[in-house]
C-alpha positions, 0 to 999 in steps of 0.5 A, spaced: 525 445 554 525 453 551 520 457 548 522 456 541 522 449 542 514 449 542 510 452 535 508 458 537 505 465 534 499 460 530 496 464 524 491 464 518 491 468 512 485 472 513 483 480 514 479 481 521 475 486 526 474 483 532 474 475 530 478 473 525 475 470 519 477 466 513 474 463 507 473 454 507 480 453 506 485 457 510 493 457 510 496 455 517 502 459 519 506 458 526 513 459 528 518 454 531 526 452 531 525 447 527 528 446 521 526 447 513 521 442 511 520 439 518 513 435 519 507 437 524 502 434 527 495 439 526 490 438 530 483 441 529 476 441 532 470 443 528 464 446 532 466 442 538 466 437 534 471 430 534 478 432 533 481 430 527 489 430 526 493 430 519 501 430 519 503 437 515 510 440 512 513 446 513 510 452 517 508 458 513 502 458 510 500 451 510 494 449 506 488 446 510 489 439 511 482 437 511 475 438 508 474 445 506 470 448 511 463 450 511 460 457 512 460 459 519 465 454 522 468 454 528 476 452 529 480 451 534 486 447 532 494 447 534 500 444 532 506 440 534 512 437 532 512 430 529 513 425 535 514 431 541 509 430 546 508 438 548 502 442 543 503 449 542 497 453 545 490 453 541 488 458 537 481 459 533 478 462 527 471 462 524 469 462 517 466 467 514 458 466 511 460 463 504 457 466 498 452 460 496 450 460 504 447 467 504 440 469 503 439 475 505 437 480 498 441 486 497 436 491 498 437 499 496 434 506 499 430 508 493 430 515 489 438 515 492 441 517 485 437 524 484 442 528 487 449 529 483 455 525 485 460 528 489 454 531 493 449 525 495 448 525 502 448 518 506 442 513 508 439 510 514 436 502 512 434 499 518 429 494 521 426 492 529 426 485 530 424 481 537 429 476 541 425 471 546 431 469 549 438 471 552 444 471 547 450 466 547 452 468 540 451 472 534 453 474 528 453 479 523 456 478 516 454 484 511 457 488 505 455 494 501 455 497 494 458 503 497 461 505 503 457 502 511 457 503 518 453 498 522 449 500 529 446 495 534 441 498 539 444 504 538 451 502 539 456 502 534 458 495 530 466 493 530 473 498 529 473 498 521 472 503 517 470 505 510 468 498 509 467 493 505 474 496 502 476 498 495 475 493 489 473 492 483 466 492 484 464 489 477 468 482 479 470 483 487 466 484 493 468 483 500 464 482 506 465 483 513 463 479 519 462 481 527 461 478 534 455 482 536 453 477 542 454 483 548 449 488 543 443 483 543 438 483 548 431 480 550 425 483 547 425 489 541 432 490 538 435 495 532 439 494 527 440 499 523 446 500 517 448 508 515 450 508 507 454 512 502 457 512 495 463 510 497 468 508 492 463 505 489 460 511 486 463 517 488 469 521 485 474 519 482 482 522 481 484 528 480 479 530 475 473 528 480 470 524 475 464 519 477 465 512 479 462 507 473 461 501 478 453 502 479 448 508 479 445 505 485 448 503 493 446 498 496 446 492 503 446 486 504 446 483 511 445 477 515 444 476 523 446 469 526 443 468 533 444 463 538 439 463 544 441 460 550 435 454 549 440 453 543 435 456 538 437 460 532 434 466 529 436 469 521 435 476 521 436 477 514 436 484 510 429 485 505 423 487 504 421 489 511 427 493 512 425 501 512 430 506 510 431 515 511 435 520 509 440 520 515 443 527 518 449 526 514 447 530 508 453 530 504 458 524 504 463 523 498 471 519 500 474 525 496 470 532 497 468 531 505 462 530 509 457 535 512 452 533 517 446 537 520 444 534 527 438 539 528 436 535 522 429 531 524 428 524 521 424 523 516 418 518 515 421 512 513 420 509 506 420 501 504 426 500 500 427 497 494 430 490 494 434 487 489 436 494 485 443 493 484 447 487 482 454 485 485 459 479 484 459 473 489 461 475 496 468 473 499 473 474 504 479 480 505 486 477 506 488 484 508 488 486 515 481 492 516 482 500 516 482 503 522 483 509 526 489 507 528 492 513 532 489 520 534 494 526 535 493 532 539 493 540 535 501 541 537 499 548 534 494 553 534 494 560 531 487 565 530 488 568 523 481 572 523 474 571 527 471 566 527 477 562 523 483 558 526 488 553 523 491 548 527 497 544 526 498 537 527 504 536 526 505 530 521 501 530 514 497 523 514 490 520 513 484 520 517 479 525 519 478 530 525 474 528 532 471 534 535 467 533 542 465 541 542 460 543 537 458 549 540 450 551 542 445 548 537 445 551 530 452 552 530 455 551 524 463 549 523 467 549 517 473 545 516 477 545 511 483 540 510 490 540 507 498 539 508 501 546 506 500 554 510 502 559 505 506 565 507 500 567 511 499 562 516 493 560 512 491 553 509 492 553 503 491 548 497 491 550 490 498 546 489 493 540 488 489 543 483 488 540 477 487 542 470 487 540 463 491 544 457 485 548 455 481 548 461 480 551 467 483 549 473 479 544 478 479 548 485 482 542 490 477 542 496 477 536 502 471 541 507 467 538 512 461 542 515 457 540 522 451 545 524 450 543 532 444 539 534 445 541 542 447 535 547 454 531 548 454 530 540 460 529 538 462 530 529 468 525 526 466 524 519 468 517 518 465 516 510 470 519 508 477 521 509 482 526 508 490 528 507 492 533 511 496 536 516 494 542 517 486 543 519 483 551 517 476 551 522 471 556 521 466 557 526 461 564 525 458 566 532 460 561 536 468 560 540 471 555 539 477 550 543 482 548 539 483 542 544 476 539 543 479 537 537 485 531 535 486 527 528 484 521 527 490 517 524 486 513 519 489 507 514 490 499 513 492 497 520 499 493 518 504 490 523 510 493 523 515 488 521 522 493 521 525 498 525 531 502 524 536 508 528 542 510 527 547 515 530 545 520 523 538 524 526 537 526 519 536 519 516 532 518 522 527 523 520 527 521 513 526 514 515 520 517 519 517 521 514 518 515 508 514 511 513 510 516 514 507 517 507 506 509 506 501 509 511 498 515 509 497 512 503 496 505 505 487 506 505 485 499 503 489 500 496 497 503 495 495 510 493 499 515 490 497 521 494 492 522 499 490 528 497 488 530 490 488 523 486 488 518 491 488 512 486 492 505 487 497 507 481 500 500 479 507 504 479 508 507 485 507 500 489 511 497 484 517 502 485 516 502 493 514 494 494 521 491 496 521 497 501 514 495 504 515 489 506 521 491 510 517 496 514 511 492 515 507 485 514 504 487 507 502 480 504 494 480 505 494 487 504 498 487 497 494 480 495 488 483 496 491 489 491 493 485 486 486 481 485 484 489 482 489 489 478 487 482 475 480 485 475 482 491 471 486 487 466 484 489 459 482 483 454 489 484 450 492 483 457 494 490 459 494 493 465 490 499 468 494 505 470 491 504 477 487 499 479 481 498 482 479 503 476 473 505 477 473 509 470 473 502 468 478 504 462 477 496 460 470 497 458 471 505 454 477 504 449 476 510 446 478 514 451 485 518 451 487 515 457 486 508 455 491 509 449 495 511 455 494 504 459 500 499 458 506 504 460 513 500 462 514 500 469 507 502 471 504 495 468 510 491 469 508 492 477 503 484 475 510 482 475 514 485 480 510 486 486 508 478 486 515 476 486 517 481 491 512 478 495 514 471 493 522 473 496 519 476 503 514 471 504 515 464 500 508 465 498 508 461 492 500 461 492 500 469 490 505 467 484 500 462 482 494 467 483 498 472 478 501 467 474 495 468 467 496 476 468 503 476 469 504 472 462 498 476 459 501 482 460 508 480 458 505 476 452 501 483 450 508 487 451 512 482 446 507 483 441 507 490 442 514 490 441 514 485 434 509 489 431 510 497 433 516 502 432 517 508 434 517 514 429 523 516 429 526 508 426 519 507 422 521 509 416 528 505 416 530 498 415 529 493 421 534 490 424 534 482 427 533 485 434 527 490 432 521 485 434 524 485 442 524 493 443 518 496 446 518 503 444 512 503 439 507 505 445 505 509 450 510 509 456 511 515 461 518 513 462 522 515 468 518 520 470 519 525 475 526 527 474 529 533 477 526 538 473 531 543 469 531 551 470 529 556 465 533 563 464 530 566 469 532 560 474 524 557 473 523 550 474 520 546 466 515 542 466 517 537 460 510 535 460 507 543 461 512 546 457 512 541 450 506 535 450 507 534 444 515 533 444 514 529 451 509 524 449 513 524 442 519 522 445 523 515 444 523 511 451 525 504 448 531 504 453 525 503 459 520 500 455 525 495 453 529 494 460 522 493 463 521 487 457 527 484 459 526 484 467 519 481 467 520 476 462 526 474 465 522 474 473 517 471 468 520 465 467 523 464 473 515 465 476 514 459 472 520 455 473 517 456 481 511 453 479 513 448 475 511 449 468 519 448 466 517 449 458 515 455 459 520 457 463 525 455 458 521 459 453 521 466 457 528 465 459 530 465 452 526 471 450 529 473 455 536 473 453 534 476 446 531 481 449 537 484 452 541 483 447 536 487 443 537 492 449 545 492 449 546 493 441 541 499 441 542 502 448 549 500 449 555 504 446 562 500 445 565 504 450 560 502 455 555 509 455 548 508 454 544 513 448 541 515 453 546 517 458 543 519 464 543 517 471 537 513 470 540 510 465 546 507 468 543 506 474 535 501 471 541 498 467 545 496 473 540 494 477 536 490 471 543 486 469 543 490 463 550 491 462 555 486 460 561 484 466 566 487 463 563 493 461 560 495 469 566 498 472 566 503 466 558 504 466 558 505 473 565 511 473 560 514 467 554 514 472 558 517 478 561 523 473 553 524 471 552 526 478 559 530 479 556 534 473 551 535 477 554 537 483 553 531 487 545 531 486 541 525 484 538 526 477 533 520 477 525 520 477 520 515 478 522 509 477 530 508 478 531 513 485 530 507 489 536 503 486 540 508 486 543 508 492 544 500 492 547 500 485 552 506 487 554 501 493 554 495 491 559 498 486 563 500 491 561 506 491 558 507 497 562 514 497 558 516 493 552 513 495 552 517 502 555 524 498 548 523 495 544 522 501 548 528 505 546 532 500 542 538 503 540 542 496 535 540 492 534 535 488 535 531 494 532 527 501 535 531 506 533 537 502 526 535 504 527 534 511 531 541 512 524 544 509 520 540 515 517 535 510 513 529 514 512 526 509 515 524 502 514 529 496 512 527 489 516 533 486 523 534 488 522 541 490 515 540 493 517 547 497 522 550 493 527 555 495 521 561 496 517 557 501 511 555 495 508 548 494 508 544 488 504 538 487 503 533 492 506 534 499 504 526 500 507 521 495 511 515 498 515 512 491 521 516 492 521 514 500 524 507 497 530 510 499 530 508 505 530 500 504 538 502 504 538 504 510 536 497 511 540 493 506 547 497 507 547 502 512 544 496 518 546 491 513 541 486 513 538 483 507 536 476 504 542 472 500 541 472 493 536 467 491 534 466 498 525 467 500 522 467 506 529 469 510 531 463 510 538 464 509 540 472 510 547 477 509 549 482 515 554 486 511 554 493 514 557 499 509 557 505 515 556 512 512 562 517 513 556 520 519 554 514 521 558 511 527 552 506 530 546 502 527 541 497 530 534 495 527 531 489 526 526 485 521 521 480 524 521 475 518 517 469 517 522 464 521 522 470 527 526 476 529 532 478 526 536 483 530 542 487 527 546 492 531 554 495 530 558 500 533 565 504 530 570 508 532 576 510 530 579 503 530 574 498 532 568 495 529 563 491 533 557 487 530 552 483 534 547 479 530 540 475 532 539 470 528 532 466 528 531 459 528 532 455 522 535 461 519 543 461 516 547 467 516 552 469 513 556 475 516 561 479 511 566 484 516 569 490 514 575 487 515 573 482 509 573 476 513 566 471 512 562 468 518 557 463 517 552 462 524 545 459 525 540 460 530 543 464 536 545 470 538 552 472 535 558 478 537 563 479 532 570 484 532 574 487 527 580 492 528 580 496 522 581 503 520 575 508 519 578 509 512 577 503 510 570 501 513 567 505 506 567 498 503 562 495 497 556 492 500 559 485 496 
């Protein structure tokens, strides 16, 4: 019997830290070599009770086949094929404390709203309690409005960071559960919760406005303790707790943290009970944020008396851990950033924010610590920074750079995709894109870990197809989509970013509310669930988001019907005008390569002429996305069994596509916009009629060549540029763009020493000056091409959860070998190929219950099932540049 003949890798869809915790109806998954639709027997035992069994179909995200589980249930389960004798190994999980069963009160430190936001201290809320006997099992269930950490008897609880995470706190709040059995003792015990503003009440966005979730922070916690004689004790947050100001004198996620270790605790005061209102407590599907790695200093330089600049070799999110703080009273100031100026000093001015007519807001990420003596360690866990470099200033004391490490902090995602090839530049590009995504995966998918730290819908909408190739992001994405739904406006618009601490949904007179509802951004509520369904086969995720998808599409359709762009407002309405989405705000393509003025300076279209930018007709973009989202919604409705709605939206999508063609496509196959982005989008979305596609591709190639073989795409279409070219038989042009070393290009970033993807194509210009964010992951979507084309591994059309795959490498001129893997829901997939002047060798590993279609460079096709397969093809190297299809 082979290993794969027994179900293995049992899991439940839940986030967890030291214990796996779910709600009362978890979904079960395992891996097995059984066919699709195979029957299995699930056996479960709850709280050491009698075993129960049920037959189920399938092996991915199988609904819990028994009655809903109660709070704190402990479940042991296993699975086997129906009719088989051998069971899988046993797996276990626990149910969290469900909302209806909480008895703890919300407690808050009195007077904690006195200081200005962004400068408030952290507070310590504590209680001492007695235990008569030794402990056999103890669980802590806790959450907060703010960011919290817990110690029991002076020892830290758990390894998660920045709990309870970023959510739309008016509607969703997650709790955390921890096993604290080993931390308790007979006799006196002390629990202490350190609480700061966090996402709930800190600064928001580039202009660092106050979050508007609430004005008072709070904690809610329960300990359930089982003694050796079977007795149980419950310790809850209530009026018996007290609070003091902690030694953290300032704590803000964006601005930083200050800590005075010489400070003596003040007299404790009783907590306030019931001062806050919070939504029902739930359990997150996402992995926790953790310190996932440590990096040593790779270079240091003393730039002045008492001042050092440290380089950690990688732009990332996190903080410093400092083990030598100097003699008592020594003050150390740490400034963080991602760029060094020509003088070798840290520079952050490229991240300053400014509104027209207002003074810039200087960007600052600063931690400070005053040494108290002893063996204290400074680790500012109530903030997080984006940085590669740190400037350390310590007056009156020695400093040793080897006593500092970078703590890399982000959601602890499981890696599922690898890529390597013979071209070291492409390998480096892959790595900086991967690091850029991780630096922006701090509980939610942010745009940058520095200036804004906002989970813009457009950014993740662009990158989601790439994210699924690199990491298991299903739970991470499901959590974020909950916030997108929570923040949806009453009229159906999707907020530009979620969680939206500014709560635009409640401030419709705000100027930013008028810039909400953009094509390509709001459409993420449709495209992202669809990408998750394609990658993981999760129909529940489609069902959870279907209402929000529908409301968004209906709002866009109504806006198309009722609003017209000013350039055609006076003309006679044409029948198809009702399907052109051009009469409301759109961000448009965004961050296309900038043009230069007569002196060679880059021109920022928005800053140069804001009125012209706002008034420009972006209907081509809007209508294209209206077609894609409406067509996708039709497919989702069909999958969910809502067939009448599916037919309706499919018909509307046809009308939108026809309107786009009538308004934006000329008879000679050129588009009205006639830009690279317009052709890429139209070809990728299927807007160009089949008989006109070749001509449209040729025009796209002409525009690329006219730009000196440089790309001209921006935010929305860059990820589709290379696949569109390769799939149309122009892999030569795709690889020429990929190999381009002058700006705008990806390898320009590599040559300039980038360790993450830049926001601007010339984030560091030829003079060495920095512009905008240097960690903005959306343009890193290009690396999906390395997986789907260079390596040649992709899902087949209409496949979900990697049930059917295609292996068809499209080698580039500088690539003589490539290898990679993807851990799909059915198991690991491996591809490796090599070529020389005349021979091509391909190895494929196909997982169980999977069909692979292998297409060799000579055109031969092989259909393979599970197992290892090797192929050879003898063709001239000149003929290896083939299209992907």
